[in-house]
Structure formats: structure tokens, C-alpha cells
C-alpha angles and dihedrals in degrees: 000000000000091000090052092052090049093052090044091054092049090049089053091052091050092051092045091052094048094049104037103027120169118329125199134175120209137177124247111275093017124111140232139186129220109211125204118230094236093058092215141047109253118224091250091063110109101169142017124192123180115201134193128210112194126211090269092056099252113144124209137168112258100187135337135200128198122191094207093052091041094215144089126239132199106201099177119071091213088072101037109117088012107067131065131170126215101220094197095054104019090232119152119224121195121189135178088032119206132191090258090065093068114114144073122316125203133175131218117207114193089352092303120117112233121228097235116091130191122211116203125190116186117196137176114255118241119263124240104270128221132201125239123192140207117186130193121199121225145115087306108026114216136180133208113222121198126196107219121194146094118276109171129182102037094322120180134216126216131177121215122202125194110201094183095270109049143358117256124196109219144168100023114211094000114132094191128038136174121233137183132207123282131212089224110088092207097056112122144158133221132172131224129207117202139176135161095287108029148025127203129179128201126234112270124265112213117215092216090060093042097054097029088058090051092049090051090050089051091050092050091049091049091050092049093049092047091049091052090049092050091048091050091049091047093049091046092049092048091048093050092047091050091048092051091049090050092051090048092053091046091054092049091052089051091051091051093051090053096042100048098059091049092054093048094054091047093055092054 
């Protein structure tokens, strides 16, 4: 019974290796190497052919080597300038990887497909993020911060907050957060984008600059509004004074017209 279980376990491992093989995730424009188990090409090896099966199931030859011809050949244009074969080990090297290179790779030695399979996933790296802000004045001023950047292939977002003593990771997978002011002048936020092949972090946003800028804007707006009000009051006051002066002069002219005829008739 124990012997049966042992052989059963070994058989499961063989099946698992033949089905799953070795999986690797790489960034666009990086490179990778698929290594054969043997580590070297034995003298009896007459041919090596690496094949690629894409996610749609299409199978093409990546590169092939024939001992009699003494050369390698890359029949598919998708792998030209990308694939090289080490003739001493049989290892396949792929460089300048592109999304189209994702898939399963197998190797035929002497026209016999080997059990080991290699799964390659090529993904775009994340971009360097930046933070945008939108602040609202009030009794308790607050700002909305947004982490802007590309994070393909199941990328994640994390905010980091420095309170002057330690860094805290906060708000996992939230693109936009709401923050309030802090009494510590060194407090700041930055956001990090991450996926399987890369990590990028934004420049920090300091709360003192964030809220100080808003308070300066509020002061400037208040000064402008006050100036406009003062100008309106001054113009209105000047206009009223000019109107009163005009009325005064008009009345004096009327009095003169009435008074002068009366004096002339009296003198006669």
C-alpha cells in the first residue's frame, strides 16, 4: 500500500510537470531564456526545433537547428531579431520581448517533442504616476488626490503617507482619496503603481504646500473682491457727489434768472 502511494505521488508529479511546466512573466522589451533539463546537446542530437503556441492556439516554429546543415533557421517573422539558439546547450533565448510572444513554448529534439513546457507571459510595465488635486474650502478644508498612470495586467495602486515619523501604506487599490491638513510640515503623500514586472512611485505631494496654496488663493480672491467693492463704492460716491453739485448749480442758475428781472423793473 505504501509503495502504491509512493508511485502514485511520483506519477502526479510527472503529470503536473508535463501540463504546467515552467511559467515566467516578463516586461515588454526584456529578455528570457528557456533552459533544457540536460544542460547540453548530446552527440546523438541531430535536430532541435523550438515551437510557440499562442493564446489562440496557433502553433509556429520559433527556431530550428539541423546538425547536417550546420545552421539555425528562424522561419516565422514574429521571432526574427528576437530568437537565438545556443547550439551547445539547446537553450532558447528571446530578447526584445513583445506582447505577441506570450504563450507556451515546447522543444522537439530529433523530431520528438519533449515533456517540459515553458509558459511565457509578456506584459507592459506600469508608467510613472503623478498626483492631481482638487481642493474645496470650508470650515475643515479638504483635498481630493488622484493617482494618474497606466497599470496594465492586474496592476495595483497603493498610497504611502509620511506623518513625520514613519511611512504608512494606506488606501489599497483606490485611485482617488480625500485628505485633510496636518500640523506636521513634513507630512506628504505619494502613490505607487505596481504589477508583476515593475513598480513606479510618484513624486511626493506635501500637505503644507497643498493647503498653503489654497489659503493663498483664498486670500488673493478676498483681496480682489474687496478691491472691487471699494472701487464700486468710490465710483458711486463720486457719482452722487457730482450729481449733487450739478443740481446745486442748476438751482443757482434758476434763482439768478428769477432775481435779475425783478431788480431791473425796480430800478426803473
